[in-house]
Structures are given as structure tokens and as C-alpha cells.
PDB file of N, CA, C and O in Angstrom:
ATOM      1  N   MET A   1      83.954  99.735 118.226  1.00  0.00           N
ATOM      2  CA  MET A   1      85.290 100.291 118.100  1.00  0.00           C
ATOM      3  C   MET A   1      85.579 100.535 116.615  1.00  0.00           C
ATOM      4  O   MET A   1      85.415  99.641 115.786  1.00  0.00           O
ATOM      5  N   VAL A   2      86.004 101.741 116.300  1.00  0.00           N
ATOM      6  CA  VAL A   2      86.324 102.112 114.928  1.00  0.00           C
ATOM      7  C   VAL A   2      87.837 102.078 114.774  1.00  0.00           C
ATOM      8  O   VAL A   2      88.572 102.669 115.565  1.00  0.00           O
ATOM      9  N   ILE A   3      88.285 101.378 113.742  1.00  0.00           N
ATOM     10  CA  ILE A   3      89.725 101.306 113.474  1.00  0.00           C
ATOM     11  C   ILE A   3      90.039 102.232 112.307  1.00  0.00           C
ATOM     12  O   ILE A   3      89.466 102.101 111.226  1.00  0.00           O
ATOM     13  N   VAL A   4      90.946 103.159 112.535  1.00  0.00           N
ATOM     14  CA  VAL A   4      91.358 104.076 111.468  1.00  0.00           C
ATOM     15  C   VAL A   4      92.717 103.652 110.942  1.00  0.00           C
ATOM     16  O   VAL A   4      93.558 103.131 111.674  1.00  0.00           O
ATOM     17  N   MET A   5      92.906 103.889 109.659  1.00  0.00           N
ATOM     18  CA  MET A   5      94.149 103.517 108.981  1.00  0.00           C
ATOM     19  C   MET A   5      94.546 104.669 108.064  1.00  0.00           C
ATOM     20  O   MET A   5      93.781 105.614 107.869  1.00  0.00           O
ATOM     21  N   ASN A   6      95.740 104.580 107.511  1.00  0.00           N
ATOM     22  CA  ASN A   6      96.183 105.515 106.489  1.00  0.00           C
ATOM     23  C   ASN A   6      95.772 104.947 105.134  1.00  0.00           C
ATOM     24  O   ASN A   6      96.053 103.788 104.828  1.00  0.00           O
ATOM     25  N   TYR A   7      95.104 105.772 104.323  1.00  0.00           N
ATOM     26  CA  TYR A   7      94.692 105.360 102.986  1.00  0.00           C
ATOM     27  C   TYR A   7      95.211 106.354 101.970  1.00  0.00           C
ATOM     28  O   TYR A   7      95.218 107.562 102.208  1.00  0.00           O
ATOM     29  N   GLU A   8      95.649 105.829 100.825  1.00  0.00           N
ATOM     30  CA  GLU A   8      96.045 106.664  99.698  1.00  0.00           C
ATOM     31  C   GLU A   8      94.846 106.775  98.770  1.00  0.00           C
ATOM     32  O   GLU A   8      94.243 105.767  98.402  1.00  0.00           O
ATOM     33  N   ILE A   9      94.502 108.000  98.394  1.00  0.00           N
ATOM     34  CA  ILE A   9      93.412 108.248  97.464  1.00  0.00           C
ATOM     35  C   ILE A   9      94.023 108.334  96.068  1.00  0.00           C
ATOM     36  O   ILE A   9      95.014 109.033  95.856  1.00  0.00           O
ATOM     37  N   LEU A  10      93.425 107.618  95.121  1.00  0.00           N
ATOM     38  CA  LEU A  10      93.989 107.478  93.779  1.00  0.00           C
ATOM     39  C   LEU A  10      93.153 108.216  92.738  1.00  0.00           C
ATOM     40  O   LEU A  10      91.939 108.357  92.884  1.00  0.00           O
ATOM     41  N   ASP A  11      93.828 108.690  91.674  1.00  0.00           N
ATOM     42  CA  ASP A  11      93.097 109.262  90.546  1.00  0.00           C
ATOM     43  C   ASP A  11      92.755 108.151  89.549  1.00  0.00           C
ATOM     44  O   ASP A  11      92.975 106.975  89.842  1.00  0.00           O
ATOM     45  N   GLU A  12      92.225 108.504  88.389  1.00  0.00           N
ATOM     46  CA  GLU A  12      91.788 107.521  87.404  1.00  0.00           C
ATOM     47  C   GLU A  12      92.932 106.648  86.883  1.00  0.00           C
ATOM     48  O   GLU A  12      92.701 105.507  86.483  1.00  0.00           O
ATOM     49  N   GLU A  13      94.171 107.176  86.884  1.00  0.00           N
ATOM     50  CA  GLU A  13      95.327 106.413  86.399  1.00  0.00           C
ATOM     51  C   GLU A  13      96.021 105.618  87.496  1.00  0.00           C
ATOM     52  O   GLU A  13      96.993 104.914  87.225  1.00  0.00           O
ATOM     53  N   GLY A  14      95.540 105.719  88.720  1.00  0.00           N
ATOM     54  CA  GLY A  14      96.144 104.990  89.825  1.00  0.00           C
ATOM     55  C   GLY A  14      97.237 105.748  90.545  1.00  0.00           C
ATOM     56  O   GLY A  14      97.946 105.179  91.375  1.00  0.00           O
ATOM     57  N   ASN A  15      97.382 107.037  90.236  1.00  0.00           N
ATOM     58  CA  ASN A  15      98.369 107.869  90.925  1.00  0.00           C
ATOM     59  C   ASN A  15      97.808 108.334  92.260  1.00  0.00           C
ATOM     60  O   ASN A  15      96.616 108.621  92.373  1.00  0.00           O
ATOM     61  N   VAL A  16      98.661 108.406  93.263  1.00  0.00           N
ATOM     62  CA  VAL A  16      98.253 108.882  94.581  1.00  0.00           C
ATOM     63  C   VAL A  16      98.072 110.395  94.518  1.00  0.00           C
ATOM     64  O   VAL A  16      98.992 111.127  94.153  1.00  0.00           O
ATOM     65  N   ILE A  17      96.868 110.854  94.880  1.00  0.00           N
ATOM     66  CA  ILE A  17      96.598 112.296  94.872  1.00  0.00           C
ATOM     67  C   ILE A  17      96.398 112.860  96.274  1.00  0.00           C
ATOM     68  O   ILE A  17      96.384 114.076  96.465  1.00  0.00           O
ATOM     69  N   ASN A  18      96.240 111.960  97.265  1.00  0.00           N
ATOM     70  CA  ASN A  18      96.048 112.416  98.636  1.00  0.00           C
ATOM     71  C   ASN A  18      96.256 111.228  99.571  1.00  0.00           C
ATOM     72  O   ASN A  18      96.165 110.074  99.153  1.00  0.00           O
ATOM     73  N   THR A  19      96.530 111.514 100.809  1.00  0.00           N
ATOM     74  CA  THR A  19      96.621 110.493 101.848  1.00  0.00           C
ATOM     75  C   THR A  19      95.760 110.958 103.007  1.00  0.00           C
ATOM     76  O   THR A  19      95.869 112.099 103.455  1.00  0.00           O
ATOM     77  N   ILE A  20      94.893 110.060 103.495  1.00  0.00           N
ATOM     78  CA  ILE A  20      94.005 110.426 104.592  1.00  0.00           C
ATOM     79  C   ILE A  20      94.054 109.368 105.682  1.00  0.00           C
ATOM     80  O   ILE A  20      94.476 108.234 105.456  1.00  0.00           O
ATOM     81  N   VAL A  21      93.615 109.763 106.866  1.00  0.00           N
ATOM     82  CA  VAL A  21      93.448 108.834 107.989  1.00  0.00           C
ATOM     83  C   VAL A  21      91.941 108.705 108.178  1.00  0.00           C
ATOM     84  O   VAL A  21      91.256 109.683 108.476  1.00  0.00           O
ATOM     85  N   ALA A  22      91.432 107.480 107.999  1.00  0.00           N
ATOM     86  CA  ALA A  22      89.985 107.267 108.089  1.00  0.00           C
ATOM     87  C   ALA A  22      89.712 105.802 108.375  1.00  0.00           C
ATOM     88  O   ALA A  22      90.626 104.977 108.396  1.00  0.00           O
ATOM     89  N   ASP A  23      88.435 105.488 108.596  1.00  0.00           N
ATOM     90  CA  ASP A  23      88.069 104.083 108.719  1.00  0.00           C
ATOM     91  C   ASP A  23      87.641 103.568 107.345  1.00  0.00           C
ATOM     92  O   ASP A  23      87.359 104.349 106.436  1.00  0.00           O
ATOM     93  N   LEU A  24      87.599 102.254 107.209  1.00  0.00           N
ATOM     94  CA  LEU A  24      87.317 101.629 105.921  1.00  0.00           C
ATOM     95  C   LEU A  24      85.931 102.016 105.391  1.00  0.00           C
ATOM     96  O   LEU A  24      85.774 102.237 104.190  1.00  0.00           O
ATOM     97  N   ASP A  25      84.942 102.100 106.258  1.00  0.00           N
ATOM     98  CA  ASP A  25      83.598 102.482 105.807  1.00  0.00           C
ATOM     99  C   ASP A  25      83.598 103.858 105.135  1.00  0.00           C
ATOM    100  O   ASP A  25      82.920 104.057 104.127  1.00  0.00           O
ATOM    101  N   PHE A  26      84.355 104.802 105.691  1.00  0.00           N
ATOM    102  CA  PHE A  26      84.416 106.154 105.132  1.00  0.00           C
ATOM    103  C   PHE A  26      85.023 106.145 103.739  1.00  0.00           C
ATOM    104  O   PHE A  26      84.451 106.720 102.813  1.00  0.00           O
ATOM    105  N   VAL A  27      86.183 105.495 103.575  1.00  0.00           N
ATOM    106  CA  VAL A  27      86.824 105.521 102.258  1.00  0.00           C
ATOM    107  C   VAL A  27      86.024 104.737 101.231  1.00  0.00           C
ATOM    108  O   VAL A  27      85.997 105.121 100.062  1.00  0.00           O
ATOM    109  N   GLU A  28      85.369 103.646 101.631  1.00  0.00           N
ATOM    110  CA  GLU A  28      84.536 102.907 100.678  1.00  0.00           C
ATOM    111  C   GLU A  28      83.337 103.734 100.232  1.00  0.00           C
ATOM    112  O   GLU A  28      82.916 103.638  99.079  1.00  0.00           O
ATOM    113  N   LEU A  29      82.781 104.544 101.129  1.00  0.00           N
ATOM    114  CA  LEU A  29      81.638 105.386 100.799  1.00  0.00           C
ATOM    115  C   LEU A  29      82.030 106.552  99.898  1.00  0.00           C
ATOM    116  O   LEU A  29      81.357 106.825  98.905  1.00  0.00           O
ATOM    117  N   HIS A  30      83.115 107.238 100.241  1.00  0.00           N
ATOM    118  CA  HIS A  30      83.490 108.468  99.544  1.00  0.00           C
ATOM    119  C   HIS A  30      84.455 108.266  98.369  1.00  0.00           C
ATOM    120  O   HIS A  30      84.502 109.105  97.470  1.00  0.00           O
ATOM    121  N   TYR A  31      85.212 107.189  98.359  1.00  0.00           N
ATOM    122  CA  TYR A  31      86.203 106.943  97.303  1.00  0.00           C
ATOM    123  C   TYR A  31      86.113 105.495  96.803  1.00  0.00           C
ATOM    124  O   TYR A  31      87.116 104.782  96.820  1.00  0.00           O
ATOM    125  N   PRO A  32      84.933 105.048  96.360  1.00  0.00           N
ATOM    126  CA  PRO A  32      84.791 103.644  95.959  1.00  0.00           C
ATOM    127  C   PRO A  32      85.745 103.277  94.813  1.00  0.00           C
ATOM    128  O   PRO A  32      85.732 103.892  93.746  1.00  0.00           O
ATOM    129  N   GLY A  33      86.566 102.263  95.066  1.00  0.00           N
ATOM    130  CA  GLY A  33      87.512 101.800  94.048  1.00  0.00           C
ATOM    131  C   GLY A  33      88.660 102.733  93.769  1.00  0.00           C
ATOM    132  O   GLY A  33      89.442 102.487  92.851  1.00  0.00           O
ATOM    133  N   GLN A  34      88.785 103.803  94.539  1.00  0.00           N
ATOM    134  CA  GLN A  34      89.840 104.790  94.289  1.00  0.00           C
ATOM    135  C   GLN A  34      90.748 104.971  95.490  1.00  0.00           C
ATOM    136  O   GLN A  34      91.201 106.084  95.756  1.00  0.00           O
ATOM    137  N   PHE A  35      91.021 103.908  96.215  1.00  0.00           N
ATOM    138  CA  PHE A  35      91.884 104.018  97.394  1.00  0.00           C
ATOM    139  C   PHE A  35      92.637 102.713  97.594  1.00  0.00           C
ATOM    140  O   PHE A  35      92.280 101.668  97.050  1.00  0.00           O
ATOM    141  N   ARG A  36      93.677 102.811  98.384  1.00  0.00           N
ATOM    142  CA  ARG A  36      94.408 101.628  98.848  1.00  0.00           C
ATOM    143  C   ARG A  36      94.989 101.962 100.210  1.00  0.00           C
ATOM    144  O   ARG A  36      95.250 103.120 100.535  1.00  0.00           O
ATOM    145  N   GLU A  37      95.185 100.906 100.998  1.00  0.00           N
ATOM    146  CA  GLU A  37      95.776 101.100 102.324  1.00  0.00           C
ATOM    147  C   GLU A  37      97.232 101.472 102.149  1.00  0.00           C
ATOM    148  O   GLU A  37      97.947 100.867 101.350  1.00  0.00           O
ATOM    149  N   ARG A  38      97.659 102.450 102.884  1.00  0.00           N
ATOM    150  CA  ARG A  38      99.057 102.868 102.820  1.00  0.00           C
ATOM    151  C   ARG A  38      99.866 101.963 103.738  1.00  0.00           C
ATOM    152  O   ARG A  38      99.562 101.824 104.922  1.00  0.00           O
ATOM    153  N   VAL A  39     100.887 101.357 103.180  1.00  0.00           N
ATOM    154  CA  VAL A  39     101.757 100.474 103.950  1.00  0.00           C
ATOM    155  C   VAL A  39     103.016 101.253 104.287  1.00  0.00           C
ATOM    156  O   VAL A  39     103.743 101.714 103.408  1.00  0.00           O
ATOM    157  N   GLU A  40     103.250 101.385 105.578  1.00  0.00           N
ATOM    158  CA  GLU A  40     104.437 102.096 106.046  1.00  0.00           C
ATOM    159  C   GLU A  40     105.645 101.175 105.970  1.00  0.00           C
ATOM    160  O   GLU A  40     105.560 100.002 106.334  1.00  0.00           O
ATOM    161  N   ALA A  41     106.749 101.696 105.506  1.00  0.00           N
ATOM    162  CA  ALA A  41     107.981 100.910 105.469  1.00  0.00           C
ATOM    163  C   ALA A  41     108.475 100.699 106.893  1.00  0.00           C
ATOM    164  O   ALA A  41     108.403 101.599 107.729  1.00  0.00           O
ATOM    165  N   GLU A  42     108.968  99.519 107.151  1.00  0.00           N
ATOM    166  CA  GLU A  42     109.531  99.223 108.469  1.00  0.00           C
ATOM    167  C   GLU A  42     110.849  99.982 108.625  1.00  0.00           C
ATOM    168  O   GLU A  42     111.686  99.950 107.722  1.00  0.00           O
ATOM    169  N   PRO A  43     111.042 100.650 109.736  1.00  0.00           N
ATOM    170  CA  PRO A  43     112.330 101.315 109.937  1.00  0.00           C
ATOM    171  C   PRO A  43     113.431 100.269 110.075  1.00  0.00           C
ATOM    172  O   PRO A  43     113.193  99.188 110.615  1.00  0.00           O
ATOM    173  N   PRO A  44     114.619 100.576 109.598  1.00  0.00           N
ATOM    174  CA  PRO A  44     115.698  99.604 109.727  1.00  0.00           C
ATOM    175  C   PRO A  44     115.998  99.313 111.189  1.00  0.00           C
ATOM    176  O   PRO A  44     115.891 100.189 112.047  1.00  0.00           O
ATOM    177  N   ALA A  45     116.370  98.092 111.452  1.00  0.00           N
ATOM    178  CA  ALA A  45     116.718  97.706 112.819  1.00  0.00           C
ATOM    179  C   ALA A  45     117.928  98.526 113.256  1.00  0.00           C
ATOM    180  O   ALA A  45     118.903  98.664 112.517  1.00  0.00           O
ATOM    181  N   SER A  46     117.848  99.061 114.454  1.00  0.00           N
ATOM    182  CA  SER A  46     118.960  99.887 114.916  1.00  0.00           C
ATOM    183  C   SER A  46     120.148  98.997 115.265  1.00  0.00           C
ATOM    184  O   SER A  46     120.006  97.930 115.863  1.00  0.00           O
ATOM    185  N   LYS A  47     121.304  99.469 114.872  1.00  0.00           N
ATOM    186  CA  LYS A  47     122.546  98.744 115.168  1.00  0.00           C
ATOM    187  C   LYS A  47     123.082  99.247 116.498  1.00  0.00           C
ATOM    188  O   LYS A  47     122.909 100.418 116.837  1.00  0.00           O
ATOM    189  N   PRO A  48     123.727  98.374 117.248  1.00  0.00           N
ATOM    190  CA  PRO A  48     124.315  98.854 118.500  1.00  0.00           C
ATOM    191  C   PRO A  48     125.415  99.873 118.214  1.00  0.00           C
ATOM    192  O   PRO A  48     126.195  99.727 117.273  1.00  0.00           O
ATOM    193  N   VAL A  49     125.453 100.889 119.038  1.00  0.00           N
ATOM    194  CA  VAL A  49     126.465 101.928 118.875  1.00  0.00           C
ATOM    195  C   VAL A  49     127.770 101.419 119.465  1.00  0.00           C
ATOM    196  O   VAL A  49     127.824 101.053 120.639  1.00  0.00           O
ATOM    197  N   PRO A  50     128.836 101.393 118.640  1.00  0.00           N
ATOM    198  CA  PRO A  50     130.109 100.901 119.192  1.00  0.00           C
ATOM    199  C   PRO A  50     130.654 101.867 120.234  1.00  0.00           C
ATOM    200  O   PRO A  50     130.432 103.077 120.175  1.00  0.00           O
ATOM    201  N   GLU A  51     131.367 101.295 121.179  1.00  0.00           N
ATOM    202  CA  GLU A  51     131.990 102.136 122.202  1.00  0.00           C
ATOM    203  C   GLU A  51     133.172 102.868 121.577  1.00  0.00           C
ATOM    204  O   GLU A  51     133.848 102.326 120.704  1.00  0.00           O
ATOM    205  N   PRO A  52     133.421 104.097 122.022  1.00  0.00           N
ATOM    206  CA  PRO A  52     134.542 104.848 121.454  1.00  0.00           C
ATOM    207  C   PRO A  52     135.877 104.173 121.768  1.00  0.00           C
ATOM    208  O   PRO A  52     136.061 103.553 122.816  1.00  0.00           O
ATOM    209  N   THR A  53     136.782 104.316 120.832  1.00  0.00           N
ATOM    210  CA  THR A  53     138.133 103.763 121.034  1.00  0.00           C
ATOM    211  C   THR A  53     138.845 104.609 122.084  1.00  0.00           C
ATOM    212  O   THR A  53     138.846 105.837 121.989  1.00  0.00           O
ATOM    213  N   PRO A  54     139.453 103.968 123.088  1.00  0.00           N
ATOM    214  CA  PRO A  54     140.143 104.754 124.120  1.00  0.00           C
ATOM    215  C   PRO A  54     141.360 105.471 123.541  1.00  0.00           C
ATOM    216  O   PRO A  54     142.010 104.997 122.609  1.00  0.00           O
ATOM    217  N   GLU A  55     141.640 106.626 124.127  1.00  0.00           N
ATOM    218  CA  GLU A  55     142.820 107.398 123.719  1.00  0.00           C
ATOM    219  C   GLU A  55     144.081 106.614 124.088  1.00  0.00           C
ATOM    220  O   GLU A  55     144.152 106.024 125.167  1.00  0.00           O
ATOM    221  N   PRO A  56     145.069 106.606 123.200  1.00  0.00           N
ATOM    222  CA  PRO A  56     146.312 105.905 123.559  1.00  0.00           C
ATOM    223  C   PRO A  56     147.012 106.608 124.723  1.00  0.00           C
ATOM    224  O   PRO A  56     146.990 107.835 124.829  1.00  0.00           O
ATOM    225  N   GLN A  57     147.631 105.813 125.588  1.00  0.00           N
ATOM    226  CA  GLN A  57     148.362 106.365 126.723  1.00  0.00           C
ATOM    227  C   GLN A  57     149.756 106.781 126.266  1.00  0.00           C
ATOM    228  O   GLN A  57     150.447 106.040 125.567  1.00  0.00           O
ATOM    229  N   ILE A  58     150.141 107.955 126.668  1.00  0.00           N
ATOM    230  CA  ILE A  58     151.470 108.445 126.311  1.00  0.00           C
ATOM    231  C   ILE A  58     152.420 108.009 127.437  1.00  0.00           C
ATOM    232  O   ILE A  58     152.193 108.295 128.613  1.00  0.00           O
ATOM    233  N   THR A  59     153.467 107.325 127.046  1.00  0.00           N
ATOM    234  CA  THR A  59     154.456 106.904 128.030  1.00  0.00           C
ATOM    235  C   THR A  59     155.696 107.778 127.889  1.00  0.00           C
ATOM    236  O   THR A  59     156.039 108.234 126.799  1.00  0.00           O
ATOM    237  N   THR A  60     156.343 107.994 129.000  1.00  0.00           N
ATOM    238  CA  THR A  60     157.571 108.800 128.977  1.00  0.00           C
ATOM    239  C   THR A  60     158.716 107.911 129.485  1.00  0.00           C
ATOM    240  O   THR A  60     158.489 106.830 130.027  1.00  0.00           O
ATOM    241  N   LEU A  61     159.910 108.380 129.301  1.00  0.00           N
ATOM    242  CA  LEU A  61     161.071 107.619 129.745  1.00  0.00           C
ATOM    243  C   LEU A  61     161.114 107.532 131.277  1.00  0.00           C
ATOM    244  O   LEU A  61     161.733 106.610 131.808  1.00  0.00           O
ATOM    245  N   GLU A  62     160.502 108.427 131.977  1.00  0.00           N
ATOM    246  CA  GLU A  62     160.523 108.429 133.429  1.00  0.00           C
ATOM    247  C   GLU A  62     159.685 107.309 134.031  1.00  0.00           C
ATOM    248  O   GLU A  62     159.881 106.965 135.196  1.00  0.00           O
ATOM    249  N   GLU A  63     158.775 106.740 133.285  1.00  0.00           N
ATOM    250  CA  GLU A  63     157.890 105.702 133.820  1.00  0.00           C
ATOM    251  C   GLU A  63     158.533 104.369 133.856  1.00  0.00           C
ATOM    252  O   GLU A  63     157.911 103.395 134.282  1.00  0.00           O
TER     253      GLU A  63
END
């Protein structure tokens, strides 16, 4: 089983110049010492959606 991950390819100064999806063997072979695993930020936890405020009831003198 081959596990693929997102990797950032780095230039000589450590700047990201590309992002690829590959397995570790591939990036070690083709980009030795010039890559790092890309860590995805966790999406914020979703907050519950509040229920809408009900419309106020209009009362008349007849009621």
C-alpha cells in the first residue's frame, strides 16, 4: 500500500516553490532535502446556527 501526502517543494532559501501529491519515496528520490510535508490547517469548529428570532405578534384593541 502506497501512502500519498501533500509535500511542499523548497528552493535553496527554503521558500516554497511548488506543492505536489506524492509518496515519500518519490520526493526523497527527486527532491532530496528540498521538501517538507504540508500540514493543512484544521478548519474551525462549526458553531451551532441560532434559531431565528420569532416575529413579534401585533395585538389590537379588539383582542
